[in-house]
N, C-alpha and C positions, 0 to 999 in steps of 0.2 A: 202729389206723386213722389216727393223724395221722401215723405215720411213712409210710405209703404216700402220703398227701396231699403231706407234704414232699419226698418224691422226685420226685412229678410236678411240684411248682413248680420244683425245681432243674432237671428235664429240659426245662422250658419255658424257663426263663432260658437255658440253654445253647443250645437251638434258636435262640432270638431273635439270641442275640449270633453265631451262626453265620451266619444270614441277613443280619446286618448286614455282617459280613465280605465276604459275597457280593456285597452292595449296592456295597460302597465299592471293590471291584475294577472299574476303569474298563473298559468293553466296547470293543472294536476298533470303529473307525469304519466305517460303511456306506458303500460306494462303488457309483457306478451299473455296472449290467450291460448287455450286448449282447443284447436280445431283441426279438423282432417284436411287432407290435400284435395278432396272433391269440393269440399265447401269453398276452397281458396280458387280453385279453377272455375267455378260456376258462378264466382262472385257474391257470395251469400252474406247478408246484412252483418251476421255475427262473426264474420271472420275478417276483422278490419287489419288485426296487427298479430298474427300467430306465430307460435314457436313450432319449428320443424324438428321431429324426434328420429331417431335412427329407424324405427318402426316405419315411419313415413317414407324414408329414403328406400327401405326394402320393397314397400308396397308398390312405389312408383317405378323403380328401376330393376327390381328382382334381385337385388344383392345388398348385402349390409355394407354400410360405409366403414372404414377404417376406425377401429376403437378409438385410437389416439385423437381422431379428428372429430369425434363426437357426431353431429348432424351436417357437419359441411362437407360438401362436394366441390369439384373445380366446375365453373360456369351453371351455377345452381338456377339461375334465371331461365337458361335455354332448356336445361334438363327437366325442370318442375313446370314451368310456365308457358315455355315457347314452343310446344309441339303444335297447336293449331294456330297461333298466330306469331311467328318468330319476331316479326317487327316490333314488338312491345318490349323486346329485349337489346334494341340496337340504338338506342339513345343515350345523350351524354348526360351523367349525373354526377355532380362534384362531392367530393369528399365531406362527411359531417364535420361539425365544429363543436366547441365547448365540450369536449369529451372531459368526464370527470370520473373517477374511481372512489366508492366509499365503503367501508367497511360496515359489516352487518353482524347479527349476532351469531356465534358460532360456539354450540355446546362442548365441542373438544377442547381442551387446554394446550394442545400440542398442534394446533393448526389455525388458520384464518380464513374467513369467507368475504368476497367483495362482490359489488354489483356495480356495473359500468352503465352510465348515463350519457346522453349526447343530445345534439340537435341537427336536423337535417339542414343542409344548404340551400339557399334560395336556388341556386343555379340547377335547373333540371328537376325541380321537385314534382313537377306534373308527371314526369316519366319514372319517378322512385317506385321500385318494386319492393324493396326491403333491405335488409341489414345482415351483415355477417361479422361477428365478433369473435376473435380468437386471441388465445392468451398463451404466452410462453415464457418459462424462465430463463432469465438472461446467463448464457453459459451453460445451460441443460437442455434437455432433449424434452422435457415435459411440456405436452401442448394440450390446451382445450379449446373448443370451438362451438358455437352456437350460432343457428341460423335462423332469420325471423322473415317473413314474408307478407306482404299484403295481397288482398284477393285481386283478382285480374282486372275487375270493372272499377277500382278505385282510382282517383287521380287527386292528388292532394293539391291545395290551393296555396298561394304563397304565404299565407297567414299562418300556414301550419310549421313554416320554419323556425318559430318559436316555441314550438311544442318540444317537451323533453321526453324522450324514448330511453326506456331501461332495458337491460338484458336480464336473464335469470341469475341466480346467484351462482358465482364459481366457488365451490366449497373445496376443502381439504389443501389450501394452500400452506406451504411452509411459513413459518413466523421469520420476520427479519430477513426476507430472500426479496430479491428485485425481480421485477417481471416487466415484460413488455405487452401492451393491449393495443390491438389494431381492431379499428373501426371500419367496415368497408361498405360503402354504398351500392346497391344492386341497381339495375344490371353493371356487369363489369365489361368495359369495352376494351377492344384490344388497342386501338390507336389513340387512346386518350390518357392524360396523366392527372393525378392529384384526385383519385377516386377513393383514396383512404387515409384515415388520420391514425397515426401510430405515437404512442409517449410510453414512457417507462414509470413505473411506480413501485414503492416498497411496501411489502405487507408490515403489519404492527409487529412489533417485537414482544417478546415473551412479557417483559415487563408493561408494556403499553395495554396490552390484552388481558393479563391475568393479574397484575400487581407484582411489584417487586419481591413481595415475600414469598410469592409462589415459583421463582424462576433461579434455579442455581447458577446458570452461565450469566446472568444480568446483576445478580445481587452485589450490593457493596454496602459497608457501613455509611449511614446517612448520616449519624450524629456522631462528631468527634469532638472532644473537649480536651484541651491541653493546659496544665497547672504547673508551676514551678515552686517547689518548696525548698529553698536552700539550693543545694547543687543539683537536687533529685528533679527531673522532668518526667510527670506523671501524665499518661495520656489514657483517657477513658473512651471507649467506642461501644457502640450497640453490636450484639451478636446476632448471627444468623438464626432464623428459626429452626427449630430441630428437625423438621420435615426435611429440609435441604440437606441434612448429612453432612454439613461443613464442620469441620472438628479443629482445624488449625487455620492461622493467619500469618501474615509477615508484614513488616513494616521496613521502608526504606527512605533514609534521610540521606540529602546530599546538598554540599555547599562549597565553594571554591575549590573543586576538585575532589573532594572528600566524601566517602559514601559510608553510610552507617547501616547495616542489615541487622534486622532483629526477628528471629522466630518467636511466635506467639502461638501458645498452647493452653487455652484457658481450662479450668477444672469445672465441669458443669454441676458439680456438688456445691459450689459456692454461689454461683449467680448465674442464672440462665437467661438473661437479658442483656447485660452490659459487663464489661471485662476493663480492668485497668493494668497497665502495663507501664515498664519503668525504662526511660532512654538513657542510657550511660555512653560516656566518653564525647559527649559533645562541647566544643569550645565556647567557652563565655563571650559573651558579646558578638555573636554570629547569627544570622537568620538563615535558617535550614529550611528545605522544601521537602517535605516528607509524603508519602504515599502509604495507604494500608489497603489490605485486600485480603479476600479469602486465598489460601494456599491452594488454589486449583489452577488449571491449565487456562489460560486467556482470561483471568477473572477480571472485572472492571474495577480499577483502583479509584480510592478517594483521595484528593490531594488537600494537603492543610500544610499551615507555616508553623514553626517553632522558632520564636525569638529567646535566645538563651540569654538572660539578663546577668550583668556582672554581679558578683556577690561583695558586697561592702563589709570589709574585716576590721576598719579601723576602729569602732566602737567596741567590738569585742577585745580587742588587745588593750585598749585603755582601762576596762573594768577590771582586767586580770592582774595588770602592773602592780597596782598600788598594794594590794594585800599579799603577793608573793615577794615584794622587795626585800622583806625583812628576813624571808628565809635564803632567798639567793645571794645577799650581799657575803653574809659570813662563809657560804660554800665557796665564793669566788675568791675570798681572799685566802681559805685554806689550800684551793688549788693553785694560787700564784705563789705560796710558801713552798709548796712540793716542787714546782717548777725551778725555783731559784736555788732549792738544795741540788737537784739534779744537774743544772748547768753547771754549779760550781764542781761537781764531783768529774763532769767531763772535760772540764778545762784542767783540771790538775793530772788527769790521766792522759791528756793527748800527747804531751813528749813522748810517751812510753809507746805509742803506736807506732808500728814500721810503716811506712808510706810504701804501698806497692803500686807501681804502675801498670797499666794494662794497655798493650799495644794493639790497636784498632785499625784494621786495613781500610783505606779509603775506598776501594772497590766495594766492601762490605756495606759501608755507609751508603753510596751511590745505590747500591742494589736495593738496599732497604728503603731507600726513597723513592726508588722507581716503583716498587709494589706498592707503596703506600699512596702514590700519585695515582696508579691505574684504579684504585678502590673508589676514586672519588666519581661522584655521580655527576652526569651531563643532562640537565634538564632541557625540555624542548622549550622552544619560544611560545609565548602566549599571546602573540600579538594578532593571531588568528583565531576567531571566534567560532567559525565553523570548519570542518575537516576540508582539505582539499578535493577538488572534483576531477576525476580522471576517466577519461574516455579511451576504451580499449578498442582497436581495430584489429583486424586479422584476416585470413584468406581462408575460405572455407572449400578451396580446390583440394586441400589435402586430407579431406574425409572427415568423417564424425569424431575419430578419436581425437584428431588435433583440436576440433571446436570443443570438445569435452574438457581437454586439457585447458584451453582459454577460460572456459567458465570456471573451473576449478580454481585457476589462478584469480580470477576476478572475485571469487567468493573469499578467498584466503586474504587478499588484498583490504576487502572490505571489513573482514572481521577482525584482523589482527595487525593492521598498519594504519588504523586511523584515516581510512581515506573512502571518499563515496566513489563509487565504481559505476559509470555507465556503460551499460552493453545492449546491443541491440536485441539479443536473444531474451532479456530480462524485460523489454518494454514492447512486446508485439503488438499492443493496442496503439501506442503512441506511432509506432512505426506504419501501420495500417493507416492512422489518420492523417500524418503527414506526409507519407509516403517515405521509401527508404532514403534516398538521397537527402530530401529536406529534412529527415530526421538528423542524418548524420551532419549536416551541414549546421544546424543550429547547435547540436552538442560540440562541435567543433568550436564555434564562437563562445559558448557558454562555460566550457570546461576551463579548468586552471591547467590541465596537463592531458596530452595525447600519447598513448602508448601504443604503438604499432607492433604487433607479434609478427615477426618476419619468419617465413618457411618458404620451402621449395616452390609452394603453389603461388606465393604472392609474385613471382616472376613471370607467371604463366599468362599469356594473353589470350582471351577468349575471342575466336573468331566465329561469325555464323556461318553455318554449311552453305556450301554452294548448291544452287537449284539445279545442277546438271544431274540428271537420271534419278531414279527412284531409289535405286540401293543406297547411294551415297546419303539421300535424305533421311532414308530408314536408321541408318548407322548413325547419323548425327543426331537424331531424335532419341537413340536409346542412350547416348552418352549425356544427355540433357534431362535427367529426370529430377532437375530440381524446380523449386517454387520461383515465382516472379522476383522474390527479393533474395534469392539466394546468395548472389553474388554482390549486395549491395555494401557490406562490409569490407568485402575485397577493393571495391571502386573507391570507398572512403580511404582506406590504407595508400592508394595510389594518389589520391587528392592530398593527402597530407604529405607525401613526398614532394609533391609540386608546392605546396605551401613553404616546406622548408627551404627549398630551392629559392623561391622568391624573397622569402626573409633573409636569407643568407646574402643574395645579391643586393638587398636594400640596406645592409648592415643592422639589421633588427636582431633583437634578443632570440636566441634559440632554446632558452630553457624550457621552454613550454613543450616541445616535442622530444620524445623518446623513442627508441626502438630496442626490442629485445628478441631473443632467440632461446629456445628450448634447448635441451641436452641433445636432442636428436637433429637439430639442425645446425648448420654450418655458418660461418660469419659470412661466407660468399652469398649466402641468401639475403643479406641485407641490400637493399636497392641502393644504387650511388646517391642519390639525394638525402635518403636517411641517415648515411654515415656522416653526413655532416653535423647531425645531432647526437647527444649522449646514447650509447647503446650499451646493453647489459646483456650477459648470460644468465639465464635462470635454470636453477635455483640458487646458484651459488653466489649471485649479485644482489640478492633479496636486501641485505644491508645499504647496498649503496644505492638501491632504487628508494628505500625508505628516506635516505638522507636527502635524495634529490626532491621527493615529494614535499617534506617538511622542512627545508633548508636548514638543516642541521649538520654539523662537521663530525664526522666520525673521529678525527684526531685532532687533538689541540695540545699544546705545551702541558703536560702533567696529567692528562687523562684522555680517555678514549670512549666511544660510545658503543655499549654492547646490548643488544636485547635478545634474550634467549630465544624468543617465539619466532623471530625472523633470521636467526644464524643457520648456517648451512649444515650444522649438527643438529639444532634443535627444533627446526620448523617441523620435522616428520613427526614429532612426539604429539602434535595436536592434531585433533581429528581432521580439521579442514587441510593442514598440511599432509597427513597421511593420504588424505583423497587426492590433493594435488600431485604427489609424488607418484602414485599409482597412476593416475590418468596421464602422467608425462611417460611412464614406462609402458603404458598401452599403446600410446600414440607412436613412440619411438619403435615398438613391434611393428605398428601397421606401416610406418614409413619405409623400415627396413624389407617388409615384405614385398612393398611395391616397386622399390628400386630395380630389381632384376627384370620387371617386365616393361619398364619404361626405358630400359637402357637400348 
């Protein structure tokens, strides 16, 4: 008896191993079929997994779907399958998983084609009626959508959760672009979540699809060779193919704060595949980091290193000293004799010369010394490896002209004052992810300095409208046409004022916090707490702001710091400075126009 039981156990184990082997064999992917809606509704055998076209939508509903949405419509299960039995579209189906995106062959070199694949979820698979796949470019309005349905009599078993289903190709996608793909399980219930799976992907770049030799935007020199012959540094690189139309290149080398820019224009008559150019003016014993690229907008740069070796000159001098000694020695003796004769003549004629004293006024000497001392250079300290980080807070109650002036100030400081500027208007995505106050609190902690642009609106306190009466509520709504984060920087500015007050009460350093006003604002616009910190009037105090940010003294014994780009007279000569000057002028006009209305 026990032998029979043992045989049965062994047969069961063998059967389980065979079933496991069968499960491990990957099933072929299920691709869409061409079938009509009548076949799907009647449950025909040849309509297991069908694509729905715009013509099917028109036949079933009597109108064409929106061109941008392809064959997708709202509530496709109820509209196309639920007329006879609405209950089949009221069950829970969880989102697909293992969503993958693969590129397929696309004959056009300027676009890409992808196919989406996925697996259905175990949960609710028996009630699964189909899938809807949508594709949208990130930051754009391009939308493509595909709809796939099972016939009404099909009920998938749990084992089909390992099957891979595929979409039709999505053609004509832009190269090097990010897209978001969403795979939705049908039916779509109102009261449940997790019925779709969404992820982002990037299409292939031009170089990945067509090869580097066919892409002007992505091309860069792949082969760079550096050779030093004496004091000359020769660099050889491969030229771009003639079909790309690249005629000139540039090279940039930098080390220890020094930069060397070289324009390169090869002559196609000499060599069409490689070109050699010479780097001049490099210091011996210095390791340079160099970049070379085509002279095109946003060209990809190839980096390489150049180590300039020191030239040994001892051997050359010793070889030339011996043969020339016989010629130099007589020449030196002749020169010495001439000098002796001239010296004797000067000594004899000295008593005959009349001494003439010249009286020099002491104030002229001091003036000359002051002029010489003012021309001395004052170098910035190099202890900081990265530029200081500055957070700018402001009030948006003074209108868009004031906000524009703040933006232009941030751009000028970042371009010409060696400072990294943090502004909420430049990081909308980060503000949306963290929340406006969360973003500002983190920036206050991480920034080296915080600058509050004070204006008349900074002292404005927003009060919610009282719910008494409909007219008052409507008037309040008219004055609040801002977004949910419109006053976030205004609240952060008041938060900085509270931080300054606490730091002063605890005896801590206040150099991190600063306040500033534009020409159209008054010093009384600075809140009381912020007057404890350093405050400046812009744009006349740009040098003082630069001194605060970099910790350098504008004046010292024998010298002073002057930078033409940020002086009161010279900043407007720069494009960013002219834009800042004009923005301040427009904001001042807008502020003066508002004042009679608010009095």
